[in-house]
Each structure stands twice: as C-alpha cells, then as structure tokens.
C-alpha positions as CSV (number, residue, x, y, z in Angstrom):
1,M,36.7,78.1,93.3
2,T,36.2,76.7,89.8
3,K,36.4,80.2,88.2
4,K,39.6,80.9,90.1
5,R,41.2,77.7,88.9
6,G,40.2,78.5,85.3
7,V,42.0,81.9,85.6
8,D,45.1,80.2,87.0
9,W,45.1,77.7,84.0
10,L,44.7,80.6,81.6
11,L,47.6,82.5,83.2
12,L,49.7,79.4,83.1
13,A,48.9,78.9,79.4
14,L,49.9,82.6,78.7
15,V,53.1,82.1,80.5
16,I,54.0,79.0,78.6
17,V,53.2,80.7,75.3
18,G,55.3,83.7,76.3
19,A,58.2,81.4,77.3
20,I,58.0,79.6,73.9
21,A,58.0,82.9,72.1
22,V,61.1,84.0,73.9
23,I,63.0,80.6,73.7
24,A,62.2,79.8,70.1
25,P,64.6,82.4,68.5
26,F,67.4,81.3,70.8
27,Y,66.8,77.7,69.8
28,L,66.9,78.5,66.1
29,V,70.1,80.5,66.6
30,L,71.7,77.7,68.7
31,V,70.9,74.7,66.5
32,N,71.7,76.4,63.2
33,S,75.0,77.8,64.4
34,F,76.4,74.2,64.5
35,K,75.1,73.0,61.1
36,S,76.8,72.8,57.8
37,P,75.0,74.5,54.9
38,I,74.2,71.1,53.5
39,D,72.8,69.9,56.8
40,Y,70.6,73.1,57.0
41,A,69.3,72.6,53.4
42,T,68.3,68.9,54.0
43,G,67.0,69.2,57.6
44,G,65.6,72.7,57.7
45,P,65.9,75.3,60.4
46,L,64.1,73.4,63.2
47,A,65.9,70.0,63.0
48,L,68.9,69.2,65.2
49,P,72.2,69.0,63.5
50,E,73.4,65.6,62.3
51,S,76.8,66.4,63.7
52,L,78.4,69.5,65.2
53,D,79.9,71.7,62.5
54,F,81.9,74.8,63.5
55,T,82.4,76.1,60.0
56,G,80.0,79.0,60.5
57,I,81.5,80.1,63.8
58,I,85.1,79.9,62.4
59,K,84.1,81.8,59.2
60,F,82.4,84.6,61.1
61,W,85.3,84.7,63.7
62,D,87.9,85.1,61.0
63,R,86.0,87.4,58.7
64,V,85.2,90.2,61.2
65,N,88.2,89.7,63.6
66,F,85.7,88.9,66.4
67,P,88.1,89.4,69.3
68,E,88.8,93.0,68.1
69,K,85.1,93.7,67.9
70,V,84.5,92.2,71.4
71,W,87.2,94.4,72.9
72,N,85.7,97.5,71.2
73,S,82.3,96.7,72.7
74,I,83.7,95.9,76.1
75,F,85.8,99.1,76.2
76,I,83.0,101.4,75.0
77,S,80.3,99.8,77.2
78,G,82.5,99.6,80.3
79,V,83.7,103.2,80.1
80,V,80.2,104.5,79.4
81,A,78.7,102.5,82.3
82,V,81.3,103.8,84.8
83,L,81.2,107.4,83.7
84,A,77.4,107.5,83.4
85,V,76.9,106.1,86.9
86,L,79.5,108.6,88.3
87,I,77.9,111.6,86.6
88,S,74.4,110.4,87.5
89,M,75.4,110.1,91.1
90,L,77.0,113.6,91.2
91,N,74.0,115.2,89.4
92,A,71.4,113.4,91.6
93,F,73.3,114.4,94.8
94,A,73.1,118.0,93.8
95,I,69.5,117.9,92.7
96,G,68.0,115.4,95.3
97,I,70.1,116.2,98.4
98,G,71.6,119.6,97.6
99,R,68.1,121.0,96.8
100,V,69.1,123.2,94.0
101,K,66.5,125.8,92.8
102,G,64.1,124.6,90.1
103,R,64.7,121.0,91.0
104,S,61.5,119.7,89.4
105,W,62.2,121.5,86.1
106,I,65.8,120.2,86.0
107,V,64.6,116.6,86.6
108,L,62.0,117.1,83.8
109,L,64.7,118.4,81.5
110,F,66.8,115.3,82.1
111,L,63.7,113.2,81.4
112,L,63.0,115.0,78.1
113,A,66.7,114.7,77.1
114,N,66.4,110.9,77.6
115,L,63.3,110.8,75.4
116,L,65.0,112.5,72.5
117,P,65.3,110.1,69.6
118,Q,68.8,109.2,68.5
119,E,68.0,110.0,64.9
120,A,67.6,113.7,65.8
121,L,71.2,113.7,67.2
122,L,73.0,112.2,64.2
123,Y,73.2,115.3,62.0
124,P,74.5,117.9,64.5
125,L,76.8,115.4,66.2
126,Y,78.3,114.2,62.9
127,Y,79.5,117.7,62.1
128,M,80.5,118.5,65.6
129,F,82.8,115.4,65.8
130,K,84.1,116.2,62.3
131,E,85.1,119.6,63.5
132,V,86.9,118.4,66.7
133,G,88.5,115.4,65.1
134,L,86.6,112.7,66.9
135,Y,84.8,111.2,64.0
136,D,85.6,107.5,63.6
137,N,86.9,107.5,67.1
138,V,85.5,105.3,69.9
139,W,85.5,108.4,72.2
140,S,82.8,110.0,70.1
141,V,80.5,107.1,70.9
142,I,81.5,107.0,74.5
143,I,80.7,110.7,74.9
144,V,77.3,110.4,73.3
145,F,76.2,107.4,75.3
146,T,77.6,108.7,78.5
147,V,75.4,111.8,78.2
148,I,72.3,109.7,77.2
149,Q,72.7,107.1,80.0
150,A,73.6,109.8,82.5
151,A,70.4,111.7,81.7
152,F,68.3,108.6,82.6
153,G,70.5,107.8,85.6
154,T,70.1,111.4,86.9
155,Y,66.4,111.3,86.5
156,L,66.2,108.0,88.4
157,L,68.7,108.7,91.2
158,S,67.4,112.3,91.9
159,S,64.1,110.8,92.8
160,V,65.8,108.2,95.1
161,Y,68.1,110.8,96.7
162,G,65.2,113.1,97.2
163,T,63.7,110.7,99.7
164,F,67.1,110.1,101.5
165,P,66.6,110.1,105.3
166,K,67.4,113.6,106.6
167,E,68.4,112.3,110.0
168,I,71.4,110.5,108.5
169,L,72.6,113.6,106.6
170,E,72.1,115.8,109.7
171,A,74.0,113.3,111.9
172,A,76.9,113.3,109.4
173,S,76.9,117.1,109.3
174,L,77.0,117.3,113.1
175,D,80.0,114.9,113.1
176,G,81.8,117.5,110.9
177,A,81.4,115.8,107.5
178,G,81.4,118.1,104.5
179,R,79.3,117.6,101.4
180,W,82.0,115.6,99.6
181,Q,82.5,113.3,102.7
182,I,78.7,112.9,103.0
183,L,78.5,111.9,99.3
184,W,81.3,109.2,99.5
185,R,81.0,108.0,103.1
186,V,77.2,108.1,103.6
187,V,75.2,108.4,100.3
188,F,77.4,106.2,98.1
189,P,77.6,103.2,100.5
190,I,73.8,103.2,101.1
191,S,72.9,103.6,97.4
192,R,75.6,101.2,96.2
193,P,73.0,98.4,95.3
194,T,71.1,100.9,93.1
195,L,74.2,102.1,91.5
196,S,75.3,98.5,90.7
197,V,72.0,97.9,89.0
198,L,72.4,101.0,86.9
199,L,76.0,100.0,86.0
200,I,74.8,96.6,84.7
201,F,71.9,98.1,82.7
202,F,74.1,100.9,81.2
203,F,76.7,98.3,80.1
204,I,74.1,96.0,78.4
205,W,72.2,98.9,76.8
206,T,75.4,100.4,75.4
207,W,76.5,97.0,74.2
208,N,73.3,96.5,72.2
209,E,73.3,100.0,70.6
210,F,73.6,100.0,66.8
211,L,72.6,103.3,65.1
212,I,75.1,105.7,66.7
213,P,78.1,103.3,66.5
214,L,77.2,102.5,62.9
215,T,77.2,106.3,62.1
216,F,80.3,107.4,63.9
217,L,82.6,104.4,63.7
218,A,83.3,104.1,60.0
219,S,86.4,102.1,59.9
220,N,86.3,98.3,60.4
221,A,88.9,98.4,63.3
222,N,86.6,100.5,65.5
223,Q,83.3,98.7,64.9
224,T,81.4,97.1,67.8
225,V,79.9,93.6,67.8
226,P,76.3,94.6,66.8
227,V,77.6,96.7,63.9
228,A,80.0,93.9,62.7
229,I,77.1,91.4,62.8
230,S,74.8,93.7,60.9
231,V,77.3,94.6,58.2
232,L,78.3,91.0,57.7
233,Q,74.6,89.9,57.5
234,G,74.2,92.3,54.6
235,D,76.9,90.4,52.7
236,R,75.4,88.3,49.9
237,L,78.0,85.7,50.5
238,M,76.7,85.0,54.0
239,D,74.8,81.7,54.5
240,V,72.2,81.0,57.2
241,T,74.6,79.0,59.4
242,T,77.2,81.7,59.5
243,T,74.5,84.3,60.2
244,S,73.2,82.2,63.1
245,A,76.8,81.8,64.3
246,S,77.3,85.5,64.3
247,A,74.1,86.0,66.3
248,L,75.2,83.4,68.8
249,L,78.7,84.9,69.3
250,G,77.1,88.3,69.7
251,I,74.8,87.0,72.5
252,I,77.5,85.0,74.5
253,P,79.5,88.0,75.9
254,T,76.4,89.8,77.3
255,L,75.1,86.5,78.6
256,I,78.4,85.9,80.4
257,F,78.4,89.4,81.8
258,F,74.8,89.0,83.0
259,L,75.7,85.6,84.7
260,I,78.7,87.1,86.4
261,F,76.8,90.0,87.9
262,Q,73.4,88.3,88.4
263,R,73.9,88.1,92.1
264,T,74.7,91.8,92.2
265,L,71.6,92.6,90.1
266,T,69.4,90.5,92.3
267,R,70.8,92.0,95.5
268,G,70.4,95.5,94.2
269,I,66.7,95.0,93.2
270,T,65.8,93.2,96.5
271,S,67.6,95.8,98.5
272,G,65.7,98.6,96.8
273,A,62.4,96.7,97.4
274,V,63.1,96.2,101.1
275,K,64.0,99.9,101.5
C-alpha cells in the first residue's frame, strides 16, 4: 500500500513538472506582450507588468498587416483541410471498402509519402511551380499541403474503412444503393466524427507550417502568420515586448479555432473509442 502511494505521488510530481514546462512559455509570452520596453528592462521577463501597455501589439499589428496574414493562413488552412479530408475519404473508400488489388502496398506507399521530409520536396517543387506560374501563389502551398495531409488521411482512413461492417454495406446494396450512394449515405454519416477530427488536425497542422510557405510565398502580401512572425523576429529593430506580442497574436487564432471545435473534437475521439 505504501509503495503504491509512493508511485502515485511520483506520478503526480511528474505531471506537475510537465504542466509547469508547458505553461511557462505561455506565461512569458502573455506577461511580456503587455509590457513596455522600459518595464521589461527594469522588471525582467518573469515579473508582471506595472501597467498594461499595448505598444508591442500595435507595433506588430501595423508592421506586418496582421489581418492580411490571418486571412492568408485561414484561407490556406481551411482549403487544405477540406480538400485533404475529401481526397482522403475517396481514397480510403476505394482502398478499404472497394478492395482494390495490392491494398497493403498502396497503404504502405501513402505512409512512406507522408514520412518524406519536406526539405526533399523544395527543390523539385520550386522549379515545377516556376514552370506552371504558381510560384508566389497561395495555391502552390495549398496543393503541396493537400497532398501531404491527404497521404496521412488516406493511410488512417483506409485502416478504419477496412474494418467497416460488411452487413451494413450488403444491406445498402440490397436496397439498390450504388457505390456513390453507399459512400455519401452510409459511410460518410457513420465516419463523420473521425472526419471531423481529421479536419481539425489538418487545419492546425497547416496553420503551423513554416518551411514550405516561407519558400513558395515570397511576397509580403501572400505570407502566412508563422512566416510573418519569423521574418519580423529576424529584424534587428524588434524588441522583446514586440516579439512576445507577435507570438501571442499568432497563438490566439488557433486557440479560438480549437475552442470553437473542442466539442466536435471530443465527440469524434470518444465516438471512435466507443466503436
């Protein structure tokens, strides 16, 4: 009994340490975003601000045209999430339920494609987009991330659809439903919680991407939020408070998105666990 209690205390201590390690960066970003440079110099990074100062937030907002960058990120992430989920569902339906030949090898191919490092894609994609006139165009990033996210989504969904109850599919076929009707009237409604989880993850993953948008979106008007923050943080004129404000403003949109769809995410995970 004493040994078990000691293990519980140890686990609790590890959880507390982990929570502090996660919360500490957010605390530093939050408190330093509302400090003036003088307040930061006198009080240090850990102290609370003497008074709320929005200079850093206003400076970053105006310097990078933040609403424009937010719209670019929302548009790219939203289109990628929707297209990737749609393509993943169609591919997985063909592989998992359609039972195409060489199913295992096709799934393995999608897995290997998802493991391919982004650095290996930059050189060929750069010249390809140059040739077709999509360089410095948001659609170049949308195409790349749609393929990358759909590769993962296909790998995941094909395994899920492979265990889809045959009785339901046979009953739908006996009722006269074709493959397209089975997909949209049977498979899609049942797998909607899983698709919702994929949609949320694809949006957040695409939002946080940096290397490919930095490479293919050269002009300032097409930059996403992570790229704008990184480029501005490389400016020697940036102070710590403005840097913290940029990080805070970069976090807020994804936090709002997560809070809005938190119930959908929880419902999708618990639904998958019950099934």
